C-alpha positions as CSV (number, residue, x, y, z in Angstrom):
1,M,21.7,15.7,-31.2
2,D,18.6,13.9,-32.5
3,S,16.8,10.7,-31.5
4,T,18.3,8.5,-34.2
5,V,19.1,4.9,-33.2
6,R,22.9,4.4,-33.7
7,F,24.2,0.9,-34.4
8,L,27.3,-0.6,-32.8
9,F,26.9,-3.4,-35.4
10,K,24.1,-4.9,-37.5
11,P,23.0,-8.3,-36.2
12,E,22.5,-11.1,-38.7
13,A,19.0,-11.8,-37.4
14,E,16.1,-13.5,-39.2
15,N,12.6,-12.1,-38.6
16,P,13.5,-10.8,-35.1
17,I,10.9,-10.1,-32.5
18,L,11.2,-6.8,-30.6
19,I,10.5,-7.1,-26.8
20,G,10.6,-3.8,-24.8
21,G,10.5,-3.0,-21.2
22,L,11.1,0.6,-20.0
23,P,11.0,2.5,-16.6
24,G,7.5,3.0,-15.4
25,V,4.9,1.8,-12.9
26,G,6.5,-0.6,-10.5
27,Q,9.5,-0.8,-12.8
28,V,7.7,-3.9,-14.2
29,G,8.9,-3.4,-17.8
30,K,12.4,-2.4,-16.8
31,L,12.8,-5.4,-14.5
32,A,11.5,-7.7,-17.2
33,S,13.7,-6.5,-20.0
34,D,16.8,-6.4,-17.9
35,F,16.1,-9.9,-16.8
36,L,15.8,-11.1,-20.4
37,I,19.0,-9.4,-21.4
38,S,20.9,-11.2,-18.5
39,R,19.1,-14.6,-18.8
40,L,19.5,-14.8,-22.6
41,S,23.1,-13.5,-22.6
42,A,22.0,-10.8,-25.0
43,Q,24.6,-8.6,-26.8
44,K,24.2,-4.9,-27.1
45,F,24.0,-3.8,-30.8
46,A,22.5,-0.3,-30.8
47,E,21.6,2.7,-28.6
48,Q,19.4,5.7,-28.8
49,L,20.3,9.1,-27.3
50,S,17.8,11.9,-27.4
51,P,17.3,15.6,-26.3
52,H,14.0,14.5,-25.0
53,F,15.6,12.5,-22.2
54,P,16.0,14.2,-18.8
55,H,18.8,16.7,-18.3
56,Y,21.2,14.6,-16.2
57,T,24.0,12.1,-16.7
58,I,24.7,8.7,-15.1
59,L,27.7,7.9,-13.1
60,E,28.7,4.3,-13.7
61,K,30.5,1.9,-11.5
62,N,33.7,2.5,-13.4
63,G,33.7,6.1,-12.3
64,L,32.8,7.5,-15.8
65,L,29.8,9.5,-16.9
66,R,27.4,8.6,-19.6
67,L,24.2,10.0,-21.1
68,P,20.8,8.4,-20.4
69,A,19.9,6.1,-23.3
70,H,17.7,3.4,-24.7
71,S,19.8,0.3,-25.4
72,F,19.0,-2.5,-27.8
73,Y,20.2,-6.1,-27.4
74,W,20.2,-9.2,-29.6
75,A,19.7,-12.7,-28.4
76,K,19.0,-16.1,-29.9
77,A,16.7,-18.5,-28.0
78,E,15.2,-21.8,-29.2
79,G,16.0,-21.0,-32.8
80,R,14.5,-17.5,-32.9
81,D,16.0,-14.1,-32.9
82,Y,15.0,-11.5,-30.3
83,F,15.8,-7.8,-30.0
84,I,15.3,-6.5,-26.4
85,L,14.8,-2.8,-25.7
86,T,15.6,-1.3,-22.3
87,G,16.2,2.2,-21.0
88,D,17.3,4.5,-18.2
89,C,14.6,7.0,-17.9
90,P,11.2,8.4,-19.1
91,I,10.8,11.0,-21.9
92,T,10.1,14.5,-20.9
93,S,7.5,15.8,-23.5
94,P,4.6,14.5,-25.7
95,E,6.5,15.5,-28.9
96,G,9.5,13.6,-27.7
97,H,7.5,10.5,-27.3
98,Y,6.4,10.5,-30.9
99,E,9.9,11.3,-32.2
100,V,11.7,8.7,-30.1
101,A,9.1,6.0,-30.9
102,S,9.2,6.8,-34.6
103,K,13.0,6.5,-34.7
104,I,12.9,3.2,-32.8
105,L,10.4,1.7,-35.2
106,E,12.2,3.0,-38.3
107,A,15.4,1.4,-37.2
108,M,13.8,-1.9,-36.1
109,E,11.8,-2.2,-39.3
110,A,15.0,-1.8,-41.3
111,Q,16.4,-4.8,-39.4
112,G,13.4,-7.0,-40.3
113,V,11.2,-6.6,-37.2
114,E,7.6,-7.3,-37.9
115,E,6.4,-8.1,-34.4
116,I,6.7,-6.1,-31.2
117,Y,5.7,-6.8,-27.5
118,M,6.0,-4.1,-24.9
119,L,6.0,-5.0,-21.2
120,G,4.9,-2.8,-18.3
121,G,2.7,-2.3,-15.3
122,F,-0.5,-0.5,-14.5
123,I,-2.4,0.7,-11.4
124,P,-6.1,-0.3,-11.5
125,A,-8.8,2.2,-11.1
126,S,-10.2,0.1,-8.2
127,P,-8.3,-2.3,-5.9
128,W,-8.0,-5.8,-7.3
129,K,-8.6,-8.6,-4.9
130,G,-6.5,-11.8,-5.2
131,K,-3.6,-12.5,-7.4
132,S,-2.3,-9.7,-9.6
133,R,-3.6,-10.0,-13.2
134,V,-1.9,-9.5,-16.6
135,V,-3.8,-8.1,-19.5
136,V,-2.7,-8.5,-23.1
137,I,-3.8,-5.7,-25.5
138,P,-3.1,-6.3,-29.2
139,N,-2.8,-3.6,-31.8
140,Q,-4.9,-5.4,-34.5
141,P,-7.9,-7.8,-34.4
142,K,-6.2,-10.6,-36.4
143,L,-3.6,-11.1,-33.7
144,Q,-4.8,-14.2,-31.9
145,I,-4.2,-13.9,-28.2
146,S,-5.7,-16.0,-25.5
147,R,-5.7,-13.3,-22.8
148,N,-7.5,-10.1,-23.7
149,S,-7.9,-6.8,-22.0
150,K,-10.5,-6.3,-19.3
151,L,-9.2,-2.8,-18.5
152,Q,-11.5,0.2,-18.7
153,V,-11.5,1.8,-22.1
154,G,-9.1,4.7,-22.2
155,P,-5.5,5.9,-22.8
156,I,-2.3,4.1,-22.1
157,V,0.2,6.8,-21.4
158,G,3.8,6.6,-22.4
159,L,6.2,4.9,-24.8
160,T,4.9,1.4,-24.0
161,G,1.5,1.9,-25.6
162,L,2.7,4.4,-28.2
163,L,5.3,2.0,-29.7
164,V,2.7,-0.7,-30.2
165,S,0.1,1.6,-31.7
166,L,2.6,3.3,-34.1
167,A,3.8,-0.2,-35.1
168,R,0.3,-0.9,-36.4
169,V,0.5,2.1,-38.7
170,R,3.7,0.5,-40.2
171,G,1.9,-2.9,-40.6
172,M,3.7,-4.5,-37.6
173,K,1.7,-6.7,-35.3
174,G,2.2,-6.6,-31.6
175,A,0.7,-6.1,-28.1
176,C,1.1,-4.5,-24.7
177,L,1.5,-6.9,-21.8
178,L,0.6,-5.1,-18.7
179,A,0.7,-6.5,-15.1
180,E,-1.2,-5.0,-12.2
181,A,1.4,-3.4,-9.9
182,G,0.7,-3.9,-6.2
183,N,3.7,-1.7,-5.4
184,P,3.9,1.3,-7.7
185,V,7.6,1.8,-6.9
186,L,9.0,-1.6,-7.5
187,D,7.1,-4.8,-8.1
188,S,9.1,-7.9,-9.0
189,Q,6.2,-10.3,-8.7
190,S,4.3,-8.4,-11.4
191,A,7.5,-8.5,-13.6
192,K,7.5,-12.2,-13.1
193,L,3.9,-12.5,-14.1
194,V,4.3,-10.5,-17.3
195,L,7.3,-12.6,-18.2
196,E,5.3,-15.8,-17.6
197,T,2.7,-14.4,-20.0
198,L,5.3,-13.5,-22.6
199,S,6.8,-17.0,-22.4
200,E,3.4,-18.5,-23.1
201,L,2.7,-16.2,-26.1
202,L,6.1,-16.9,-27.7
203,S,6.7,-20.4,-26.5
204,L,9.8,-19.2,-24.9
205,K,11.2,-21.2,-22.0
206,L,12.4,-19.0,-19.1
207,D,13.8,-19.8,-15.7
208,L,12.6,-17.0,-13.5
209,S,14.2,-18.1,-10.3
210,T,16.9,-15.4,-10.3
211,L,14.4,-12.5,-11.0
212,D,14.0,-11.8,-7.2
213,Q,17.8,-11.3,-6.8
214,Q,17.8,-8.8,-9.6
215,A,14.8,-7.0,-8.1
216,K,16.5,-6.8,-4.7
217,A,19.5,-5.1,-6.3
218,M,17.2,-2.6,-8.0
219,E,15.3,-2.1,-4.8
220,E,18.6,-1.2,-3.0
221,W,19.3,1.3,-5.8
222,V,15.8,2.9,-5.5
223,E,16.3,3.2,-1.7
224,R,19.7,4.9,-2.1
225,M,18.1,7.3,-4.6
226,R,15.2,8.1,-2.3
227,K,17.6,8.8,0.6
228,E,19.7,11.0,-1.6
229,I,16.7,13.0,-2.7
230,E,15.5,13.4,0.9
231,R,19.0,14.5,1.9
232,R,19.1,17.2,-0.8
233,E,15.6,18.4,-0.1
234,T,16.1,18.7,3.7
235,P,16.9,22.3,4.5
236,R,20.1,22.9,6.4
237,P,20.4,25.5,9.1
238,E,22.2,28.6,8.0
239,E,25.6,29.2,9.5
240,T,26.3,32.6,10.8
241,W,29.9,33.9,10.9
242,Y,31.0,36.9,13.0
243,I,34.3,38.7,12.7
244,G,35.0,40.9,15.7
């Protein structure tokens, strides 16, 4: 197995824009991308499996197992084509990040993508008073963006930043849209803020009224996973059997 993106079909898209949101701080990116997929009635057209994903499988509602994956969806909105990237899990190694990111960009470039926006969350170095903020960090100076970064200079860890930076090497413009996460586990308000910023940048009209319902469903899933982990980590008293 390698990290090649495998197509279910090739969309007839014209100059599509790639929008990505993956699991991470506050699940901000994941919530945002899954909301876009649902709201825009997007159609899955490709997926990416990789040996750099964690070593587990996912039991779905239909009772079947599947491997963790990145999934790509196609949607049309207001006369424009959008590809939306979402995923199940983080990558397990630095080398894996570069391989997975390179394969994504290779496949998307072949489909005509020249612009990419990655959505996510961040935890500030010092507490932020007031409303959570969103920073927009472009990958090239010529990209005109009204909101610029006021983050401390330094690394952005993970696929969210790496995809945008590697896109620059390929001549693709783009930016990271990062919302401050008040809750590092699950923050639907930050996801809403990052979607509002995205809609401003792309002049994309979005009704965000159902995002809270989606966040609640994910919160219930996170809580079930937390309880299951606690249950498995709690030592059980040894049973002693005597035969006499």
